[in-house]
C-alpha positions as CSV (number, residue, x, y, z in Angstrom):
1,M,2.6,-6.7,-9.3
2,V,3.3,-4.3,-6.4
3,A,0.7,-2.0,-7.6
4,I,-1.9,-4.8,-7.6
5,I,-0.8,-5.9,-4.0
6,T,-1.0,-2.2,-2.9
7,V,-4.6,-1.9,-4.4
8,L,-5.7,-5.2,-2.9
9,F,-4.4,-5.0,0.6
10,A,-3.5,-1.5,1.7
11,F,-7.1,-0.1,2.1
12,P,-8.5,-3.2,3.7
13,L,-5.6,-3.5,6.1
14,G,-6.1,0.2,7.2
15,Y,-9.9,-0.3,7.4
16,F,-10.1,-3.6,9.3
17,L,-7.2,-3.5,11.6
18,R,-7.9,-1.2,14.6
19,N,-4.1,-0.6,15.3
20,R,-2.6,1.4,12.5
21,T,0.9,0.2,13.2
22,S,-0.2,-3.3,12.8
23,A,-1.7,-2.4,9.4
24,Y,1.6,-0.7,8.4
25,L,3.7,-3.6,9.5
26,A,1.4,-6.1,7.6
27,Y,1.6,-4.0,4.6
28,V,5.4,-3.7,4.8
29,A,5.6,-7.5,5.1
30,I,3.3,-8.1,2.1
31,Y,5.0,-5.5,0.0
32,A,8.5,-6.8,0.7
33,Y,7.5,-10.3,-0.5
34,S,5.9,-9.1,-3.7
35,F,8.6,-6.5,-4.4
36,T,11.3,-9.3,-4.1
37,F,9.3,-11.6,-6.4
38,Q,8.6,-8.8,-8.9
39,T,12.4,-7.8,-9.0
40,L,13.4,-11.5,-9.5
41,Y,10.9,-11.7,-12.4
42,L,12.0,-8.5,-14.1
43,L,15.7,-9.4,-13.5
44,R,15.2,-12.7,-15.4
45,S,13.6,-10.8,-18.3
46,W,16.5,-8.3,-18.2
47,I,19.1,-11.2,-18.3
48,G,17.1,-12.5,-21.4
49,G,17.7,-9.1,-23.2
50,S,14.7,-7.1,-22.2
51,G,15.5,-3.5,-21.3
52,E,12.0,-2.3,-20.3
53,A,12.4,-2.3,-16.6
54,F,16.1,-1.9,-16.1
55,P,18.7,-0.1,-18.4
56,R,20.7,-2.4,-20.6
57,D,23.9,-1.0,-19.3
58,A,24.7,-2.8,-16.0
59,E,26.6,0.2,-14.9
60,K,23.6,2.4,-14.8
61,L,21.4,2.5,-11.8
62,P,17.7,1.7,-12.4
63,L,16.4,5.0,-10.9
64,G,13.2,4.8,-12.9
65,Y,12.3,1.5,-11.2
66,L,13.2,2.9,-7.9
67,A,10.9,6.0,-8.3
68,V,8.0,4.0,-9.5
69,T,8.2,1.4,-6.8
70,A,8.9,3.9,-4.1
71,G,5.8,5.9,-5.2
72,I,3.6,2.9,-5.1
73,Y,5.0,2.1,-1.7
74,A,4.0,5.6,-0.4
75,V,0.6,5.4,-2.0
76,G,0.0,2.2,0.0
77,F,0.8,4.1,3.3
78,V,-1.6,6.8,2.3
79,L,-4.3,4.3,1.5
80,I,-3.9,2.7,5.0
81,T,-4.0,6.1,6.8
82,V,-7.1,7.2,4.9
83,A,-8.9,3.8,5.5
84,H,-7.9,3.9,9.1
85,R,-9.4,7.4,9.6
86,L,-12.6,6.5,7.8
87,A,-12.9,3.3,10.0
88,T,-12.2,5.3,13.0
89,K,-15.0,7.7,12.1
90,R,-17.4,5.0,11.5
91,R,-16.7,3.1,14.8
92,T,-17.0,6.3,17.1
93,R,-20.5,7.0,18.3
94,P,-21.7,10.5,19.1
95,T,-21.3,11.4,22.7
96,A,-24.1,13.8,23.0
97,P,-27.3,12.4,24.3
98,V,-30.2,12.1,21.8
99,D,-33.4,14.2,22.6
100,L,-36.2,11.9,21.7
101,D,-38.7,14.4,22.8
102,A,-37.9,16.8,20.0
103,A,-39.4,14.4,17.5
104,R,-43.0,14.9,18.8
């Protein structure tokens, strides 16, 4: 779920918001909500006996889950940064005057 949220929202936020900090904060808010919902969903499955996301032993830390979600989180920030740079390049106009007489 967080991977889908990252793909759907990170690049557009970085591209369409002029302030990169605003894009980061919006992504953090969206990611936090979806991460909480995803964790609840997986925890309910774990209580039901599934050991796919979390280890069956309650004493073990789910480091694999931490690594995957942290990696997806970092990819979202990279997507925002790349999209913001791309949008900034598209928005800037060349400052050198154009010589129209050279076309003749």
